[in-house]
Each structure stands twice: as C-alpha cells, then as structure tokens.
ZAMARGU-4260 file (C-alpha; in steps of 0.2 Angstrom, whole numbers, plus 5000, padded with zeros to 4 digits):
<rodrens>
0) 5063/4921/4950 | 5050/4936/4948 | 5040/4927/4961 | 5054/4923/4973 | 5060/4942/4974
5) 5041/4948/4976 | 5038/4933/4991 | 5054/4942/5000 | 5049/4957/4997 | 5032/4955/5005
10) 5037/4944/5018 | 5051/4957/5024 | 5037/4969/5026 | 5024/4958/5035 | 5040/4953/5046
15) 5044/4971/5049 | 5027/4975/5054 | 5029/4959/5067 | 5042/4969/5073 | 5033/4983/5078
20) 5019/4972/5090 | 5034/4963/5096 | 5043/4982/5101 | 5028/4989/5109 | 5024/4971/5117
25) 5041/4971/5124 | 5040/4991/5131 | 5023/4989/5140 | 5028/4973/5149 | 5017/4960/5139
30) 5027/4943/5139 | 5031/4937/5118 | 5032/4917/5120 | 5037/4916/5103 | 5043/4927/5087
35) 5045/4920/5071 | 5055/4924/5054 | 5044/4915/5042 | 5029/4903/5046 | 5024/4884/5046
40) 5036/4871/5052 | 5051/4877/5064 | 5068/4875/5057 | 5078/4882/5070 | 5074/4890/5088
45) 5083/4897/5102 | 5076/4905/5119 | 5082/4920/5126 | 5075/4929/5140 | 5059/4920/5140
50) 5055/4924/5120 | 5057/4908/5109 | 5065/4916/5093 | 5061/4906/5079 | 5066/4904/5059
55) 5052/4894/5049 | 5051/4885/5034 | 5039/4898/5024 | 5047/4913/5020 | 5032/4921/5020
60) 5032/4936/5035 | 5033/4928/5053 | 5022/4932/5069 | 5022/4937/5087 | 5014/4925/5099
65) 5011/4934/5116 | 5006/4929/5130 | 4985/4926/5135 | 4981/4931/5116 | 4971/4913/5120
70) 4963/4921/5136 | 4948/4926/5123 | 4947/4907/5119 | 4945/4901/5136 | 4933/4914/5142
75) 4922/4908/5128 | 4925/4890/5133 | 4921/4895/5152 | 4904/4906/5148 | 4914/4920/5157
80) 4908/4940/5156 | 4926/4946/5154 | 4942/4941/5148 | 4953/4937/5163 | 4973/4941/5161
85) 4988/4940/5171 | 4998/4957/5172 | 5010/4950/5159 | 4997/4946/5146 | 4990/4956/5133
90) 4973/4955/5140 | 4978/4959/5158 | 4986/4974/5153 | 4977/4994/5153 | 4968/4996/5136
95) 4978/5011/5133 | 4993/4998/5131 | 4982/4985/5121 | 4980/4999/5109 | 4997/5006/5108
100) 5004/4987/5106 | 4992/4985/5092 | 4993/5000/5084 | 5013/4997/5083 | 5010/4986/5069
105) 5003/4995/5056 | 5014/5011/5064 | 5029/5001/5060 | 5023/4999/5041 | 5021/5019/5042
110) 5039/5021/5047 | 5046/5011/5035 | 5040/5018/5020 | 5043/5034/5029 | 5062/5027/5029
115) 5062/5022/5011 | 5058/5039/5005 | 5069/5048/5016 | 5083/5037/5011 | 5079/5039/4994
120) 5078/5057/4996 | 5095/5058/5003 | 5104/5047/4988 | 5095/5057/4975 | 5094/5051/4956
125) 5095/5054/4939 | 5081/5045/4926 | 5074/5045/4908 | 5056/5047/4905 | 5042/5049/4893
130) 5043/5067/4889 | 5026/5079/4889 | 5025/5080/4869 | 5008/5069/4866 | 4999/5061/4850
135) 4980/5061/4850 | 4974/5043/4855 | 4962/5041/4843 | 4974/5047/4830 | 4985/5031/4834
140) 4969/5020/4840 | 4955/5020/4829 | 4938/5020/4838 | 4947/5027/4854 | 4938/5043/4861
145) 4949/5057/4865 | 4944/5071/4876 | 4960/5082/4874 | 4956/5080/4855 | 4939/5084/4857
150) 4944/5099/4867 | 4954/5106/4853 | 4971/5099/4857 | 4983/5090/4844 | 4996/5079/4841
155) 5012/5086/4843 | 5006/5098/4858 | 5019/5099/4872 | 5009/5097/4890 | 5017/5112/4901
160) 5003/5112/4917 | 4987/5103/4922 | 4978/5115/4933 | 4993/5125/4934 | 5005/5111/4942
165) 5018/5112/4931 | 5023/5093/4925 | 5040/5088/4918 | 5037/5070/4911 | 5023/5060/4905
170) 5022/5049/4921 | 5018/5065/4929 | 5002/5069/4918 | 4996/5051/4921 | 4999/5052/4939
175) 4987/5070/4938 | 4973/5063/4926 | 4973/5046/4933 | 4966/5050/4950 | 4952/5064/4944
180) 4940/5054/4932 | 4925/5066/4928 | 4932/5080/4930 | 4937/5096/4920 | 4955/5099/4919
185) 4964/5113/4912 | 4979/5109/4899 | 4992/5122/4897 | 5000/5117/4882 | 5015/5122/4868
190) 5011/5122/4851 | 5023/5130/4838 | 5029/5142/4851 | 5013/5146/4855 | 5005/5146/4875
195) 4987/5137/4873 | 4975/5133/4886 | 4962/5118/4885 | 4947/5115/4897 | 4948/5093/4895
200) 4933/5083/4904 | 4941/5067/4908 | 4936/5050/4906 | 4932/5037/4919 | 4943/5021/4914
205) 4930/5006/4923 | 4943/4994/4919 | 4955/5003/4929 | 4947/5016/4940 | 4957/5027/4932
210) 4954/5046/4925 | 4959/5048/4906 | 4961/5060/4892 | 4966/5051/4878 | 4984/5056/4873
215) 4999/5046/4872 | 5017/5052/4873 | 5025/5054/4858 | 5042/5040/4855 | 5056/5053/4852
220) 5048/5065/4864 | 5060/5060/4881 | 5065/5069/4898 | 5080/5069/4907 | 5073/5069/4926
225) 5084/5074/4943 | 5077/5069/4958 | 5091/5080/4969 | 5099/5073/4984 | 5092/5082/5000
230) 5098/5086/5016 | 5095/5076/5033 | 5081/5087/5038 | 5075/5089/5021 | 5075/5071/5017
235) 5063/5068/5034 | 5052/5082/5026 | 5051/5074/5008 | 5049/5057/5016 | 5033/5062/5028
240) 5026/5072/5013 | 5025/5058/5001 | 5017/5045/5015 | 5005/5057/5017 | 5002/5060/4998
245) 5000/5041/4996 | 4989/5041/5010 | 4977/5055/5001 | 4978/5047/4984 | 4972/5030/4990
250) 4958/5039/4999 | 4953/5045/4983 | 4957/5027/4974 | 4943/5020/4986 | 4931/5034/4981
255) 4933/5030/4963 | 4929/5013/4965 | 4911/5017/4970 | 4909/5023/4952 | 4906/5008/4942
260) 4922/5002/4941 | 4926/4985/4937 | 4932/4978/4953 | 4941/4962/4947 | 4952/4974/4937
265) 4953/4987/4950 | 4959/4975/4966 | 4976/4967/4966 | 4977/4950/4976 | 4992/4944/4985
270) 4997/4936/4969 | 4996/4949/4958 | 5005/4962/4969 | 5019/4949/4972 | 5019/4947/4953
275) 5021/4967/4953 | 5034/4969/4966 | 5046/4955/4959 | 5045/4963/4940 | 5049/4981/4949
280) 5064/4973/4959 | 5070/4962/4944 | 5069/4978/4930 | 5075/4989/4943 | 5092/4980/4946
285) 5094/4977/4928 | 5096/4995/4924 | 5110/4997/4937 | 5113/4996/4955 | 5107/5013/4963
290) 5091/5012/4950 | 5088/4993/4957 | 5088/5002/4976 | 5077/5015/4972 | 5065/5007/4963
295) 5063/4994/4976 | 5062/5005/4992 | 5050/5017/4983 | 5038/5001/4977 | 5040/4992/4994
300) 5035/5011/5003 | 5018/5010/4993 | 5014/4994/4997 | 5019/4997/5017 | 5007/5013/5016
305) 4993/4998/5009 | 4997/4990/5024 | 4997/5002/5037 | 4981/5009/5029 | 4971/4991/5028
310) 4977/4985/5045 | 4969/5002/5051 | 4953/4999/5046 | 4941/4996/5060 | 4937/4978/5057
315) 4938/4963/5070 | 4953/4952/5067 | 4963/4966/5059 | 4974/4978/5071 | 4960/4993/5069
320) 4947/4980/5075 | 4959/4979/5092 | 4962/4995/5093 | 4944/5000/5091 | 4938/4988/5108
325) 4953/4993/5117 | 4946/5012/5115 | 4929/5006/5120 | 4934/4999/5135 | 4945/5014/5140
330) 4930/5024/5137 | 4916/5013/5146 | 4930/5009/5160 | 4925/4990/5159 | 4930/4975/5150
335) 4920/4968/5134 | 4909/4954/5133 | 4919/4937/5127 | 4901/4934/5118 | 4900/4950/5111
340) 4918/4950/5106 | 4916/4934/5098 | 4901/4938/5084 | 4910/4954/5080 | 4925/4944/5077
345) 4916/4930/5067 | 4907/4943/5056 | 4925/4952/5054 | 4933/4934/5047 | 4918/4932/5036
350) 4921/4949/5027 | 4940/4946/5025 | 4940/4929/5019 | 4926/4935/5007 | 4939/4950/5001
355) 4953/4938/5001 | 4942/4927/4988 | 4938/4940/4978 | 4955/4947/4978 | 4961/4929/4972
360) 4947/4928/4959 | 4953/4944/4951 | 4971/4940/4951 | 4967/4922/4940 | 4955/4933/4930
365) 4972/4944/4928 | 4982/4931/4923 | 4972/4924/4913 | 4967/4940/4902 | 4989/4942/4901
370) 4991/4924/4897 | 5000/4918/4911 | 5015/4925/4924 | 5026/4933/4912
</rodrens>
C-alpha cells in the first residue's frame, strides 16, 4: 500500500507538470493534439475543441502531445537545414513562445510547491518533536567519533543556538548541521543553568553526504512545537520563502556530493523516492487527518521543487535544454540546424539514461542493505 500511495503522489506531480505545458500551449496558440492522465494503453478518451483527452491504464503522470513535436524527426529524415512548422505547431511559433511553453512545466512544479507551503502556513499545526537536550554519540555508540564531545560538550547539555540561530527542537539542529560539513559551528548550550559556548568542527558523513557533530537526542527530551497559522499575505511570503530555502539547500547538497560522498547512498532513484513518499503519507495520516495533510503537502512540495530544478538543467531532452535552444534561436535570429540538435540530444539522452541506471542501482543497493521494501 505504501508504494501505491507513493506512485499516486509522484503521478500527481508529473501530471501537474504536464498541465503547465498544456496551459501555456493553449495560451500561445499551439494545438494540443492529446492530453492524457496516465500513460500506456488508452482506457477512455473524448475529443473536445481539437484535443483528445485521455485516461490511460498506467497511473504514472501523463503527457501533453503538441502539434509539430515530430517535425524535428521529419526534418532529420529529409535532411532539411531547419525544422519546418505550421503557425499552430510547436516549432512554428516564435522562440520566445516556445521558451515559455517549455518553462511552464517546471514553473508548474514550483507553483505547486508554493501553494502547498502556502496552504500549510494558512492552516498552522502543533506537533511533538525530539528536544534539544543531547547525548554524546560516542558514549551511546562505542567507537563513534563525537566532535561535540571533543569540543567540550557533555551529555545533558541543552543546545540553544547554532551560529547565533535559535534552535527549538532536534530536527532544526540536524537540518542546520547536515548542510554544513567540514565547517566550524559555534554551539550555545545550557548546562546546569550556565550558558556555555563551544566551537565544534563538523564531520562529513560520506554515506549520506550530511554534516554531523556526534550527538543524539536524549529520549526524555521532548519539544512541543507550534507552527502558527498565518494571514493570507503572511502565508504567501512563507510559501515563497520556503521554496527559495529548499532551492538553496539543494544547491549546497549538490556541492557536497563532490567531496567524496558515496553516491549510491546519497542519490535516490524513483523507487526509493516512491517508498519514502508512500511512507510519509501513510504515517502522516495514521497520526491524524490534519497531520496527514500537512506531512503530505510538505513532502510533495519538496519533491516538486526537485522536479523544478532537475527539469531546468540545460540538458537536451529536458525542458531546460529546450529553453536553452529556444533562447539561442532568439539571440541568433535564426533556426538551429536539426542535425546539430540531433547530436546534442543524443548526448543528452545518453546522459539521462546513465543517470537513471545509476539511480536505479543506488535504489537496489539501498533496499538490499535495508532488507527489503518495509
């Protein structure tokens, strides 16, 4: 059941992405020949205003088939010097309009993430989390190095701030430390009523790519957290701010991957993402309806931002590649040679297949290490 929830969640995000392309295509006068919910064999379809709307068998996203997308193949077969196109086809419109249509898919993913965080900010919620009173990891797990202990911290210390930033629960500590490997962090802690400061050097966990200082939360340390409901404009600011924060953190995470991280652990493929998403949805709703809505929206928003960033990469066959080609055509005031585009796209397809194979191998190794699909 966990994988079913995960597949439905990912499918919705892909569908929302294609809906962005569909909407932009209609706005800029490109005929959409088919729009499908799901992939594979068609179960039901109906034509309306020139578009064949479909429901397909496999519930994995969907697709938006625009007129003229095959003109590229035709130009290659006929050895033409440019891609022909009618006025209502993808390659028949101006480069800027084609750029906008290509960008609309990733933008739809960004928009969904914004709306998800906006909705959570409007609702507000209360939750229980591990507190900030900590145990030195080397005392609980012999053989483990604890940089916090080396710096002078002790079990029972209550962490108050990191680099001057107040922390309210252990998840905030983990989030702050994880994206700062190989750095010095100033830890403000309380010990028996006395405020102390420690300069702690973070380690890089090469299995996960995260920073760590060698602490764990004390079991009886619990924090009751309240995320207050915001006003409409306050929720707008919160939604946009969280989207930008995730983009920045993702950028930092990519930099960390070049520091000797074991990529098979750090890179997640579709199977692992589906599993994690399904688990998040199931566990969230088991805690309560509101908790389920909040956890589902926040995790879907996180994945949606990842889809936005991935599709914006200037790699052929991705939206970012189409955006780049359209921009080049606009700047040069001439259409690009189909043969040149073919070789670039072939390299892009090889790169995507290589990444897909690597991520799938990463998932297989992950599930083997964790003994199955629990």
